[in-house]
MARLOPA-160268 format. One record per residue: y, z, x of N, C-alpha, C, CB in turn; residue in three letters. Coordinates in pm, 1 decimal, m for minus. Glycine has a CB too. Layout:
<lokols>
LOKOL       n.yy       n.zz       n.xx      ca.yy      ca.zz      ca.xx       c.yy       c.zz       c.xx      cb.yy      cb.zz      cb.xx   code
LOKOL          Y          Z          X          Y          Z          X          Y          Z          X          Y          Z          X    ALA
...
</lokols>
This chain:
<lokols>
LOKOL       n.yy       n.zz       n.xx      ca.yy      ca.zz      ca.xx       c.yy       c.zz       c.xx      cb.yy      cb.zz      cb.xx   code
LOKOL    14369.3    10935.2    m3643.8    14504.5    10969.9    m3581.9    14461.0    11072.3    m3422.4    14609.6    11075.6    m3722.5    MET
LOKOL    14510.3    11015.8    m3320.4    14475.8    11081.1    m3188.5    14576.9    11186.7    m3172.6    14476.8    10980.3    m3062.6    LYS
LOKOL    14498.1    11312.7    m3131.0    14623.7    11432.0    m3092.9    14639.9    11400.0    m2972.8    14595.6    11601.3    m3101.4    GLY
LOKOL    14750.3    11512.4    m2891.4    14811.0    11523.5    m2783.2    14681.1    11545.2    m2658.6    14921.5    11643.9    m2805.0    PRO
LOKOL    14713.5    11453.7    m2575.4    14603.8    11444.3    m2448.0    14687.7    11530.4    m2321.4    14567.1    11249.2    m2393.7    THR
LOKOL    14606.2    11591.2    m2220.8    14618.6    11647.8    m2098.1    14664.2    11549.7    m2030.4    14508.5    11705.3    m2042.8    CYS
LOKOL    14804.0    11600.7    m1939.9    14894.3    11489.7    m1870.2    14797.8    11502.1    m1744.9    15083.7    11525.1    m1842.5    PRO
LOKOL    14707.4    11578.5    m1707.5    14662.6    11531.5    m1595.7    14542.5    11435.6    m1602.7    14637.8    11636.7    m1520.4    VAL
LOKOL    14461.7    11492.9    m1682.3    14325.8    11403.9    m1713.5    14324.0    11316.9    m1851.2    14194.1    11509.2    m1724.9    CYS
LOKOL    14402.1    11336.7    m1909.1    14379.8    11269.3    m2035.2    14309.4    11320.5    m2156.7    14319.8    11167.4    m2006.9    GLY
LOKOL    14216.4    11397.9    m2118.4    14115.1    11467.7    m2220.5    14201.8    11552.0    m2354.4    14015.0    11592.5    m2121.0    LYS
LOKOL    14147.4    11566.8    m2463.6    14236.2    11645.3    m2573.6    14268.5    11768.8    m2525.9    14168.1    11668.6    m2711.1    PRO
LOKOL    14354.3    11805.7    m2539.1    14467.3    11922.3    m2494.4    14407.2    12028.6    m2594.5    14659.6    11880.7    m2525.7    MET
LOKOL    14408.4    12160.9    m2521.3    14368.1    12300.1    m2589.2    14468.2    12371.0    m2603.8    14274.9    12384.0    m2521.8    ASP
LOKOL    14463.0    12396.1    m2738.0    14622.3    12474.9    m2779.9    14628.9    12614.5    m2727.5    14651.0    12494.5    m2958.7    VAL
LOKOL    14542.9    12678.5    m2667.2    14550.8    12756.3    m2578.6    14630.6    12754.6    m2466.7    14460.6    12765.4    m2552.4    LYS
LOKOL    14594.8    12631.1    m2381.9    14665.8    12590.2    m2267.7    14771.5    12494.4    m2261.2    14586.7    12551.0    m2191.8    LEU
LOKOL    14833.4    12482.0    m2359.3    14904.9    12357.3    m2394.4    15003.0    12345.0    m2283.9    14975.2    12359.3    m2540.2    LYS
LOKOL    15046.1    12240.0    m2237.8    14967.1    12097.5    m2274.3    14827.3    12039.8    m2182.1    15086.7    11975.4    m2255.4    PRO
LOKOL    14767.8    12130.5    m2119.0    14656.8    12080.9    m2060.2    14539.0    12137.6    m2137.0    14654.6    12112.0    m1914.6    PHE
LOKOL    14401.4    12068.4    m2092.0    14272.1    12078.6    m2134.2    14203.3    12196.5    m2117.0    14206.0    11990.9    m2082.7    CYS
LOKOL    14232.4    12219.8    m1969.8    14178.4    12335.4    m1920.2    14245.8    12411.5    m1789.9    14045.6    12299.4    m1893.3    SER
LOKOL    14188.8    12533.0    m1779.5    14284.9    12608.1    m1676.4    14299.4    12563.2    m1513.1    14233.1    12757.8    m1674.6    ARG
LOKOL    14170.2    12421.2    m1526.2    14192.3    12389.4    m1400.6    14266.5    12251.7    m1343.7    14074.5    12398.8    m1356.1    ARG
LOKOL    14300.9    12193.2    m1486.1    14415.1    12087.4    m1512.6    14529.9    12156.0    m1506.6    14410.9    12011.9    m1647.3    CYS
LOKOL    14592.8    12299.2    m1590.9    14674.1    12351.9    m1562.4    14697.4    12421.2    m1424.8    14676.8    12405.6    m1646.4    ALA
LOKOL    14612.8    12449.6    m1321.3    14614.2    12501.2    m1188.2    14661.3    12336.4    m1082.6    14430.0    12583.9    m1154.2    ASP
LOKOL    14604.9    12245.8    m1138.9    14619.0    12140.3    m1053.2    14771.9    12070.3    m1060.7    14504.9    12041.2    m1088.8    LEU
LOKOL    14810.4    12090.4    m1184.2    14954.7    12036.7    m1227.0    15069.1    12157.2    m1110.3    14981.3    12067.5    m1451.6    ASP
LOKOL    15022.1    12289.4    m1137.6    15088.5    12386.4    m1059.0    15089.8    12342.6     m923.8    15029.0    12516.9    m1069.9    LEU
LOKOL    14967.6    12338.8     m868.1    14978.7    12313.3     m709.0    15060.9    12154.5     m698.1    14795.0    12309.1     m626.4    ASN
LOKOL    15073.2    12060.5     m768.1    15095.2    11928.5     m746.3    15299.3    11983.1     m754.1    14998.3    11797.0     m893.7    ARG
LOKOL    15345.2    12086.4     m823.6    15464.7    12116.6     m811.3    15500.3    12191.0     m705.6    15500.0    12164.5     m907.0    TRP
LOKOL    15413.9    12278.0     m660.9    15429.1    12370.8     m552.0    15407.6    12279.6     m416.0    15317.9    12498.6     m567.2    LEU
LOKOL    15357.6    12189.5     m419.9    15342.1    12122.0     m300.0    15431.2    12008.0     m303.0    15204.3    12083.4     m275.5    SER
LOKOL    15507.7    11998.7     m367.4    15602.8    11907.6     m362.9    15562.7    11768.3     m418.4    15645.3    11901.4     m232.0    GLU
LOKOL    15447.0    11744.2     m492.5    15361.8    11644.7     m515.1    15428.2    11563.2     m638.1    15217.0    11702.1     m540.4    GLY
LOKOL    15546.7    11652.6     m727.0    15632.0    11574.7     m808.2    15736.3    11581.9     m750.4    15646.8    11604.7     m936.4    TYR
LOKOL    15813.4    11515.8     m786.9    15987.0    11538.1     m751.2    16049.6    11468.9     m852.4    16050.6    11472.8     m598.2    ALA
LOKOL    16203.7    11508.1     m860.2    16286.8    11492.2     m968.8    16391.4    11400.3     m883.9    16343.5    11640.1    m1041.5    ILE
LOKOL    16401.5    11285.4     m920.1    16481.3    11184.1     m860.0    16621.7    11236.5     m864.5    16466.4    11047.1     m930.6    PRO
LOKOL    16687.1    11203.0     m716.1    16822.6    11283.1     m719.5    16927.1    11162.9     m672.7    16823.7    11432.6     m603.0    ALA
LOKOL    17033.5    11154.2     m700.9    17127.5    11029.6     m674.7    17170.0    11067.5     m512.5    17281.5    11020.6     m799.3    GLU
LOKOL    17176.2    10916.7     m463.1    17219.3    10944.0     m299.2    17378.7    10992.4     m277.8    17200.5    10786.3     m204.4    GLU
LOKOL    17423.1    11063.0     m209.9    17552.9    11097.9     m181.0    17625.1    10949.9     m155.9    17557.6    11204.6      m51.6    PRO
LOKOL    17727.0    10978.6     m151.3    17817.8    10860.1     m148.2    17854.8    10803.9        6.1    17954.9    10904.2     m225.5    PRO
LOKOL    17851.4    10727.9       59.2    17857.3    10689.0      209.7    17957.1    10766.6      257.8    17885.6    10539.0      243.8    ALA
LOKOL    18059.6    10773.8      205.8    18199.1    10824.0      253.2    18163.5    11009.8      259.2    18347.3    10766.7      115.4    ASN
LOKOL    18065.3    11091.6      258.0    18025.6    11202.5      228.9    18073.9    11279.5      333.1    17896.4    11208.0      205.0    ASP
LOKOL    18091.3    11217.2      460.8    18115.6    11301.8      583.5    18272.9    11323.3      591.2    18055.8    11226.8      723.5    ALA
LOKOL    18343.4    11261.3      500.8    18490.7    11277.6      522.4    18536.9    11432.9      502.0    18570.9    11179.6      416.7    ASP
LOKOL    18627.6    11507.0      557.2    18634.1    11634.5      518.5    18687.9    11671.0      414.1    18678.0    11695.3      591.6    PRO
LOKOL    18671.7    11779.9      337.0    18702.3    11817.3      198.1    18857.2    11839.2      220.9    18613.3    11956.2      136.6    VAL
LOKOL    18933.7    11768.3      110.3    19067.1    11793.7      104.6    19112.6    11958.2      137.0    19107.9    11745.9      m37.4    PRO
LOKOL    19196.2    11990.4      209.3    19218.6    12142.8      176.2    19171.3    12210.5      305.8    19128.9    12200.5       36.4    GLY
LOKOL    19067.7    12166.6      354.7    18959.9    12254.1      444.0    19019.1    12227.5      581.1    18782.9    12201.2      434.2    ASP
LOKOL    19099.4    12283.8      623.4    19160.2    12288.5      760.1    19065.4    12309.5      887.6    19259.3    12400.5      758.9    GLU
LOKOL    18928.5    12390.6      860.4    18871.0    12425.4      947.3    18754.6    12322.9     1011.2    18836.5    12538.1      904.0    SER
LOKOL    18755.6    12178.5      920.9    18697.2    12083.6      984.9    18772.5    12001.4     1093.9    18652.8    12008.8      892.6    LEU
LOKOL    18926.3    11992.3     1060.0    19028.1    11928.5     1165.9    19050.2    11978.5     1281.5    19147.8    11920.2     1125.7    ARG
LOKOL    19058.6    11902.6     1383.9    19092.0    11928.4     1542.3    19229.2    11975.4     1575.3    19075.3    11797.4     1625.9    ASP
</lokols>
């Protein structure tokens, strides 16, 4: 039975650095998050998003 592996390089996970195998892989993963290498997909706003909000008089002429 194969144990959990590092999500960065695929080597066996180190329990102390869970889920990574080394400090290097943990730092690489953190850098990817901080440099926006990873992204969580978002829904596109509806095409009519430019319509004023009901009751918001400041957007009307």
